[in-house]
C-alpha positions as CSV (number, residue, x, y, z in Angstrom):
1,X,74.1,189.7,268.7
2,X,71.6,187.4,267.8
3,X,72.1,183.4,268.5
4,X,70.5,180.4,266.7
5,X,68.7,180.0,269.2
6,X,67.1,183.8,269.1
7,X,66.3,182.7,265.5
8,X,62.5,182.0,265.0
9,X,61.8,178.2,262.7
10,X,61.3,178.8,259.2
11,X,60.4,177.4,256.0
12,X,59.6,177.3,253.0
13,X,55.8,178.7,252.1
14,X,53.6,179.4,249.7
15,X,53.5,183.2,248.2
16,X,52.0,184.8,245.3
17,X,53.7,187.5,243.5
18,X,51.7,189.6,241.3
19,X,52.9,193.3,239.4
20,X,56.0,192.8,241.4
21,X,54.1,192.6,244.5
22,X,55.0,189.7,247.1
23,X,51.5,188.4,248.9
24,X,52.6,186.5,252.1
25,X,50.4,184.2,253.8
26,X,48.3,185.8,257.0
27,X,49.9,184.5,260.3
28,X,47.0,182.9,261.8
29,X,44.8,182.3,258.6
30,X,44.4,180.5,255.5
31,X,44.4,183.9,253.9
32,X,46.9,185.9,252.1
33,X,47.8,190.0,252.7
34,X,49.7,192.6,250.5
35,X,52.2,194.4,251.9
36,X,51.2,197.4,254.4
37,X,48.5,195.0,255.8
38,X,47.2,196.6,258.7
39,X,48.6,200.1,258.3
40,X,47.6,200.9,255.4
41,X,45.2,198.1,254.2
42,X,43.1,195.7,256.2
43,X,42.2,193.9,252.9
44,X,42.5,189.4,252.9
45,X,43.1,187.5,249.7
46,X,42.1,183.9,249.0
47,X,44.8,182.1,247.2
48,X,41.8,181.5,244.5
49,X,41.2,185.5,244.7
50,X,45.1,185.8,243.8
51,X,45.0,182.5,241.0
52,X,42.1,184.3,239.2
53,X,44.0,187.6,239.1
54,X,46.8,185.8,237.1
55,X,49.2,185.9,240.4
56,X,51.7,183.6,240.4
57,X,52.7,181.4,243.1
58,X,55.9,180.7,244.2
59,X,58.2,179.2,247.6
60,X,60.3,181.3,249.8
61,X,61.6,180.7,253.7
62,X,59.6,182.4,256.0
63,X,59.3,182.2,259.9
64,X,57.0,179.3,260.7
65,X,53.2,180.2,260.6
66,X,50.0,179.1,262.5
67,X,48.8,175.5,261.2
68,X,45.4,175.1,260.8
């Protein structure tokens, strides 16, 4: 059974949602990725690209990403 010590720290982070698809921040870059990143596709998106495509920004709890 996982203990609180085993759970990585998390915080609210910005994601983008477009047509029911959630674009998450990449772990080590200031980019966003779609589901299947690394297996089905390798496309990275900027926040500006997603905003221009009418994606809506939301904040959800995610494990901490690298900070730049």
